[in-house]
N, C-alpha and C positions, 0 to 999 in steps of 0.2 A: 358733083363732088370734084374739087380741084384735083387734077391728076398728080400734082406734086405735094399732096397732103403730107406724105412721109417720103421726101426725096433724099438725096445724098446728105449725110450728116444728121439724119433723123434720130439716130440713137445717141447723139452727142449729149443731149440734155440729161439723159439718165445714165450716161457712161460711168461717172464716178460712183454713183449709187450701186450700179451693177458690180463694179469692182469690189466695193465694200462687202456686198452680200456674198459675192463669190468667195472671198477670202474667209468670211465668217463661216460659211458652210464648209469650206475646205478644212478649216481647223477642227471642226466638230463632225467628222464623217460618221455616218450611222448605217448599219447593215439593213438589209431588206426587212420591212415591216417593223423596224425599230427606229424609224426616222422621226423621233418625237421632238428633238430640239429643232431640226430642220422644219418640221411641220409647224411648230410654234412660231418660228420666224416668218414663215409664209402667211400664216393666219393673221399675225400682227400687222404685217405690211399690207396685206389685202384689205384688212379692216380699216387701216388708216386711209385707204383710198375710197372707202365707202362701198367696197365690194364684198358682199356677204356670200357665204357658202350656199350654193344652190341645193346641194344634197350631200350629206356625209355618208359615204358608202364603205369606207375603210377607216381604221383607227388613225392611220397616218396618210399624208397626202391631202388632197382636197380638190373640189370643183367650185369655181367661182365664175360669176357672170357680170358682164357690162353691157347695158343697152345703149346702142348708138342713138343719136338724135334724129336720124333719117331712116326711111324704110330700107330694108336690105335683107340679106341672108344671114344664117347662123354659121359661125366659123369656130371650130375647136382648135386651140393652140396648146400643144402638149409638151410637157417636160417630165423626165423621170428624175428621182431624187435620192436614190440609195447609193451606198458606197460598197467597197469590197474588203474582204479580210486579208489585207496585204499590208506589210510594214513599209511605210514610205521611206525611200532613200533619196532625200532631196535637201538642198540647201536654201530653198525658197524661204522668204521671211514669213510666209503663212503656212508653214509646214503643219501637217496633221498633229494635233495634240493627243490623239487617241492611239495608244500602242496597238499595233496589229490591224489597224483599220485605216484606209485611205480612199480618197476619191481618185481611183486609178483608171477611170473611164470618162471623166469629164462631166459627170452629172451635176457637179457644183456649178459649172458654166451654164448648164441647161436651166437650173433653178434660178440663178441670178438673171439670166436673159429674160425668162418669162416674167419675173417680178418687174424688171425694167420695162418690158413691153406693156404690162398692165398699167404702169404709171404713165407711160407716153400716150397710150390710148385714152386713159381717163382724162388727161389734160386736154384732149381734143374731142371729148365725148359728144358734144352737140353737133360737131361737124361730121361725125362718123355715120356710115350706113350700117344697118344690120345689128347683130348681136354677137358678142365675143365670149366664148367659154374658155377659161384658163384652167387647164387640166394638169395638176401636179400628181404624178403617179408614183406610188411606192413599189418596191419589190421587183424592179425590172431584172436585176441580176439573178433573181430566183426563178425567172421565166414564167411567173404566174401573177404578177402584180396587176397587169391589165385585166386578166381573166377574173380576178377577185373583184375588181371595180365593176366590171360588166355584170357579174353575178349579183352584185349588190344593187344594181339598178342604174348604173351611171348613164347608160344610153338613153334613159328616159328624159334626161336633160339635154339631149343632143339630137333630137329628131330633126331630120332634114339637113343636118349640118355637113359641112366639109371640114377636113382636118389638115393642119400643117404643123410641121415640127422639124427639128434638125438634131443631128448628132455631131458634136465637135470631134475632130480627128487630128491627132498629132502627126499623121502621115501626109497631110496636105498643108502647104504653106498658108500662113495667116493672110486673109484677104481674098481667098479663093472659095468657090462653092462648087460642089459636085453633086449631080443628081442623075436620075435614071427613070424612065418609064417602066412599067411592069415590075417584074421581079427585081428588087433592088438589094435585098439581103436574104440570107438563107433561113430555112426553118431549122429549129434546134430541138433536140431531144436529149434530156439528161439521162444518163445511164448509171445504174448501180448493179454491179456484178459481184456476187458473193460466191466464193470458192470454199468448199468444206471438205475436210479430210479427217483421218483418225488422230492426227497429231503424233508426237513421239519425241525421241531423244535426238538432239542435233548431232550426235556423234555417229549415227548410223548412216552410212553413205548410200546415196541413190535409192533410198526407200521410197516405195510407192505411196501416194497420198500426201506428198509434200506440197502444201498450198503455197509456200513461198516460191518454190521453183515453178509451179504452175502459174502463179501470178506474174512472175518475170517473163515467162513465155507469152502469156496473154498480152501484156502491155507492149511487148516488143512487136507483136503482130497486129495490133489494133489498126494500124494504118492500112492493112490489106482490105479492111471493110469498105473503104471509100476509094480504093485504088482505081484509077481510070475513069471515075465518075466526074464529069465536068458539065458546066452549063454556061454557054457563051463565054468561054475562056476562064471561068472560075472553077476551082476544085472543091468537091465535097471533102469533108474532113471528119475523121473519127479519132479522138484522142483522150488520154487519161489526164485528170487533174488532181486526183486524190488517191492515195494508197493507205490502207490501214491493216496492220497484222502484227501479231507477236506480243509477248509479255516478258521474254527473257532471252538472252543470247544463245542459250543451249537448249531451247525448247522449240520444236516444230509446232506451230500453232494449229488449232483445229479449224480456224476460219481466217479468211483474208477478204478484204473488200476493195474493189476498184471502182472509182466514180469518175465519170467523164461525160463527154458530149458527142453526139453525132449530128452533123450538119449537112443537109441536102437541099436541093432546090425544087425537085419535082416529085410527084407521086411515084413515078416509076423508079427514080433513084432511091427513094425511101424504102420501097419494097425490096429492091435489090440489096441495099445496104443491110437492112435488118435480116434478110435471108442469109447473107454472108456472115453477119455477126452471130446468128444462131448456130450456123455450121461451125464457126470458129470456137464458140463456147463448148459445143459438143466434142470437137476434136481435142481441145485442151483437157476436157474432163476425161476422155478415154485414154489419152496418152499419159496422163499423170495420175490416174486413179483417184480423181477427186470429183465432187459434184459441183457443177457450175450453174448458178441461177441468175437470170437476167431480169431486171426490173427497169421500167421507164417511168420515174416518178413525175416528171413534168415535161411538157413539150409546148412549143409555140410555133405558129405557122410562119411561112415566109412573108417578108415585107413586100407587098405588091402596091405600087403607086399607080393611081389613076392617070391616064394619059392626058386628059384635058387639064386637070389640076396641075400636073407636072409641067405642062407647056406654059401655063400661066406663071408658075413660080420661076421657071427659067427666064421668061420675059422680064420679070421683076428683078431677077439677079443681074441680068445683062444691063438693065437700066440703072441699077444701083452701083454695080462694080465694073461694068464694061465687059464686052463679050469675051475678051481674052482671059478674064478671071473666072469664067464659068465653063466647066467641062462635064461631059457625060462619061461615066465609068462603067465597066462591067459589074455584074452583081458582086456584092461583098460576102465573103464566107462567114463573118460574124453575123449574129442575129440580133433582133430587138423585138420585144413583145408589143410595141406599138402596132404590130401586125394584127393583134386581136381587135383593135379599134378600126384599123383599115379594112378589115373583113366586113365591117358594117357601115363605114363612112368613107366615101371617096376622098382621097387626099394625097399628099406628097410628103415623104420623109426624106430629107436631103442631108448632105454632109457640109460642114463648115470647117475650113482649115484653121488650125490652131498651132501649127508647127512654126518654129523659128526659122529664119532664113539660113541660119548656120546648121540646121538639121540636128540639134542636140537633144531634141525631145525624145523620151523613151516610148516604147510600144505600149499600147493599151493593155491594161491588166498586169503591168509590170511595176516594180518598185520605183523605177525612174520615170514613169509617165508624167508628162507635164504638157500644158498648152498655154499659149500666150493670152494675157488679159484682152488684147485687141480682138480676139475671136468673139468677145462679147459684143463689140460694136457691129461686127459683120452679122453675127447671128441675130441680134435684136433688130437690126435694120432690115434684114430679110424677112423676119417674122412680121414686122410692122407693115411693110409694103405688101407682102403676100396676103396677110389676113384681110387688110382693107380692100384689096383687089378682089378677093374671094367673096367678101361680104356685099360687094356692089350688086344691085339688082339687075 
């Protein structure tokens, strides 16, 4: 196999197509497990390349395969496809057309990059070693999309494979790549805390059983759960994202709900944090005269990168971008359920910069989040080189 099969500029031929697909997906963002328009676009494009679905394991998303013309190994290339329930605050010409929903984490870039990679590989099919699995995963933001695909039998199409994928980030300049051996991203646990009390009249001062006051106290102290817990310079986090309570301004409600996440890196940290969270819930209940119930609806493990695969991806990054554009970072406190696949397949999940040089891109999961189209070129180029190198016998 020629070593420069996908050298510098390898993504140029599919760049315009990727931009078009990225903008189409961005305009029509869809929430976890409701990604029907996105899935239709994926199936249409993959079908036009002659790539049929290997196995349909979820209603949305898909698994497609390409057989190279030479002997080699199987490589899974993964992209997540869902958006978030956030109202976009952006002046971009491809602004979300769906009220209250936006691609606030860059999954539109992931979808478009993987479609582009499929096209570029298909164009060189006879020159390629091995087999390539294109994995479009729904429901990453729900923390359970990968799990549902695995439960449906996705791994049966991936026996003996290695995996590669990336997450675009607005916090790294476009044209850069960051990666890490071992634990690269935190494990995540979704939390649902329900506070119950007798309810009553809002005019009665300091009455026991006030779930509003108890909720305020609980949310203010959630940070204590992860305080002091770090892993190689990165902090564990416990935070709230949703509050729900009340039906009238003068009524103390009988219930209130707090939903959030706990993110840790090790088994010991998880046990410590959940112990603290249980104690905090009990203390809030006792001090406010309410009942506090804790549930953990979903969880996903930490992203753990295989050392050998990561070293290979790093070599490809340096060859493509230059050593100065490739960095190793401490573990990231955000999570990604690609970890479910990485628990079964050795692989590397890395970061691709999408930030502008002026630093005007918003934070992930915020209304102002944005990344540059040029991140598609970097991401697709990295996937092409890494996948072919991993497929070589």
